[in-house]
C-alpha positions as a Markdown table, in Angstrom:
| # | Residue | x | y | z |
|---|---|---|---|---|
| 1 | Met | -46.8 | 81.0 | -0.6 |
| 2 | Gly | -44.4 | 78.2 | -1.6 |
| 3 | Glu | -42.8 | 80.9 | -4.3 |
| 4 | Leu | -42.4 | 83.2 | -1.2 |
| 5 | Ala | -40.8 | 80.7 | 0.9 |
| 6 | Arg | -38.4 | 79.3 | -1.5 |
| 7 | His | -37.8 | 82.4 | -3.5 |
| 8 | Val | -38.6 | 80.7 | -6.8 |
| 9 | Val | -40.9 | 82.6 | -9.0 |
| 10 | Leu | -42.7 | 80.5 | -11.5 |
| 11 | Ser | -43.8 | 83.6 | -13.4 |
| 12 | Gly | -43.6 | 87.3 | -13.2 |
| 13 | Ala | -42.1 | 89.0 | -10.1 |
| 14 | Leu | -42.5 | 88.7 | -6.6 |
| 15 | Ala | -41.3 | 90.5 | -3.6 |
| 16 | Arg | -39.1 | 88.4 | -0.9 |
| 17 | Ser | -40.8 | 88.2 | 2.6 |
| 18 | Gly | -39.6 | 87.0 | 5.9 |
| 19 | Tyr | -41.1 | 84.8 | 8.4 |
| 20 | Pro | -43.0 | 86.7 | 11.0 |
| 21 | Glu | -41.6 | 86.8 | 14.3 |
| 22 | Arg | -45.2 | 86.7 | 16.0 |
| 23 | Leu | -45.8 | 83.5 | 13.5 |
| 24 | Ala | -42.6 | 82.0 | 14.8 |
| 25 | Glu | -43.6 | 82.3 | 18.2 |
| 26 | Ala | -47.0 | 81.0 | 17.9 |
| 27 | Ala | -46.4 | 78.2 | 15.6 |
| 28 | Thr | -43.6 | 76.9 | 17.8 |
| 29 | Arg | -45.9 | 77.1 | 20.9 |
| 30 | Arg | -48.8 | 75.2 | 19.0 |
| 31 | Trp | -46.6 | 72.6 | 17.3 |
| 32 | Thr | -44.9 | 72.0 | 20.8 |
| 33 | Ser | -48.2 | 71.4 | 22.2 |
| 34 | Asp | -49.3 | 69.3 | 19.7 |
| 35 | Ala | -46.3 | 67.2 | 19.5 |
| 36 | Gly | -46.6 | 66.6 | 23.4 |
| 37 | Ala | -50.0 | 65.6 | 23.1 |
| 38 | Ser | -49.5 | 63.0 | 20.6 |
| 39 | Leu | -47.1 | 61.6 | 22.7 |
| 40 | Val | -49.4 | 61.8 | 25.8 |
| 41 | Tyr | -52.1 | 59.9 | 23.6 |
| 42 | Ala | -49.3 | 57.3 | 22.6 |
| 43 | Ser | -48.6 | 56.8 | 26.0 |
| 44 | Ala | -52.1 | 56.2 | 27.0 |
| 45 | Ala | -52.9 | 54.1 | 24.0 |
| 46 | Thr | -49.6 | 52.0 | 25.2 |
| 47 | Glu | -51.2 | 51.4 | 28.5 |
| 48 | Arg | -54.3 | 49.8 | 27.4 |
| 49 | Gly | -52.4 | 47.6 | 24.6 |
| 50 | Asp | -53.6 | 49.7 | 21.4 |
| 51 | Val | -50.4 | 49.2 | 19.7 |
| 52 | Ser | -51.6 | 50.9 | 16.4 |
| 53 | Val | -53.1 | 54.1 | 18.1 |
| 54 | Ala | -49.8 | 54.2 | 20.1 |
| 55 | Ile | -47.8 | 54.0 | 16.7 |
| 56 | Ala | -50.0 | 56.4 | 15.0 |
| 57 | Asn | -49.7 | 58.9 | 17.5 |
| 58 | Ala | -46.0 | 58.7 | 18.0 |
| 59 | Ser | -45.7 | 58.8 | 14.4 |
| 60 | Arg | -47.7 | 62.3 | 14.2 |
| 61 | Ala | -45.4 | 63.7 | 16.8 |
| 62 | Leu | -42.6 | 63.0 | 14.9 |
| 63 | Leu | -44.2 | 64.8 | 12.2 |
| 64 | Glu | -45.2 | 67.6 | 14.4 |
| 65 | Ala | -41.7 | 68.1 | 15.9 |
| 66 | Pro | -40.1 | 69.1 | 12.9 |
| 67 | His | -42.7 | 72.0 | 12.5 |
| 68 | Val | -41.5 | 73.3 | 16.0 |
| 69 | Arg | -37.5 | 73.2 | 15.0 |
| 70 | Gln | -38.6 | 75.0 | 11.5 |
| 71 | Ala | -40.9 | 77.7 | 13.1 |
| 72 | Ala | -38.3 | 78.5 | 15.6 |
| 73 | Arg | -35.7 | 78.9 | 12.9 |
| 74 | Arg | -38.1 | 80.8 | 10.9 |
| 75 | Glu | -38.2 | 78.4 | 7.9 |
| 76 | Trp | -41.3 | 77.6 | 5.9 |
| 77 | Val | -42.8 | 74.2 | 5.7 |
| 78 | Leu | -44.1 | 73.5 | 2.0 |
| 79 | Asn | -45.0 | 69.8 | 2.7 |
| 80 | Glu | -43.8 | 66.8 | 4.6 |
| 81 | Gln | -41.2 | 65.9 | 2.2 |
| 82 | Asn | -38.1 | 65.1 | 4.0 |
| 83 | Leu | -39.4 | 67.1 | 6.9 |
| 84 | Ile | -38.0 | 64.7 | 9.8 |
| 85 | Ser | -34.5 | 64.9 | 8.1 |
| 86 | Ser | -34.6 | 68.4 | 7.5 |
| 87 | Ala | -35.1 | 69.0 | 11.4 |
| 88 | Gly | -32.6 | 66.3 | 12.2 |
| 89 | Leu | -35.0 | 63.7 | 13.6 |
| 90 | Glu | -33.9 | 60.7 | 11.7 |
| 91 | Ala | -32.4 | 58.8 | 14.5 |
| 92 | Glu | -35.9 | 59.3 | 16.3 |
| 93 | Ala | -37.8 | 57.9 | 13.4 |
| 94 | Phe | -35.7 | 55.1 | 13.2 |
| 95 | Leu | -36.0 | 54.4 | 16.8 |
| 96 | Leu | -39.9 | 54.2 | 16.4 |
| 97 | Ala | -39.4 | 52.1 | 13.4 |
| 98 | Lys | -37.6 | 49.4 | 15.3 |
| 99 | Ala | -40.2 | 49.6 | 18.2 |
| 100 | Gly | -42.8 | 47.2 | 18.7 |
| 101 | Gly | -44.9 | 45.4 | 21.5 |
| 102 | Ser | -43.5 | 45.9 | 24.9 |
| 103 | Arg | -40.7 | 48.1 | 23.5 |
| 104 | Leu | -43.2 | 50.8 | 22.5 |
| 105 | Ala | -43.9 | 52.5 | 25.7 |
| 106 | Ala | -39.9 | 52.6 | 26.3 |
| 107 | Cys | -39.5 | 54.2 | 22.9 |
| 108 | Ile | -42.6 | 56.7 | 23.2 |
| 109 | Arg | -40.8 | 57.9 | 26.5 |
| 110 | Glu | -37.6 | 58.3 | 24.6 |
| 111 | Leu | -39.1 | 60.2 | 21.8 |
| 112 | Arg | -40.8 | 62.3 | 24.3 |
| 113 | Gly | -37.2 | 63.4 | 25.9 |
| 114 | Arg | -35.6 | 63.5 | 22.4 |
| 115 | Val | -38.5 | 65.3 | 20.5 |
| 116 | Leu | -39.4 | 67.7 | 22.9 |
| 117 | Glu | -36.1 | 68.5 | 25.2 |
| 118 | Arg | -34.2 | 69.9 | 21.9 |
């Protein structure tokens, strides 16, 4: 699949393929739902003082959000290397990295707006 996505044939010949419309629609819906759920879980964890779970779920949302954008642009995702930067979410990743303690709830609210509203 990676050969198809990048149009780099390692051996032999391989026909080019596009990104199916129905897949783009379904993947966009699914990844949007997943990113939103992760941010809800992150907020709930923050409210109960579970910082590590909050950070983990906010981080998960930051990995799910690029899938939304890539699917909407009909671009294949091969792995998570450079995934956040390829979707233009470097500032959001920095926002999460600098968050901590009482600032985490505000960070997650801001991430929800930035990640899901684009």
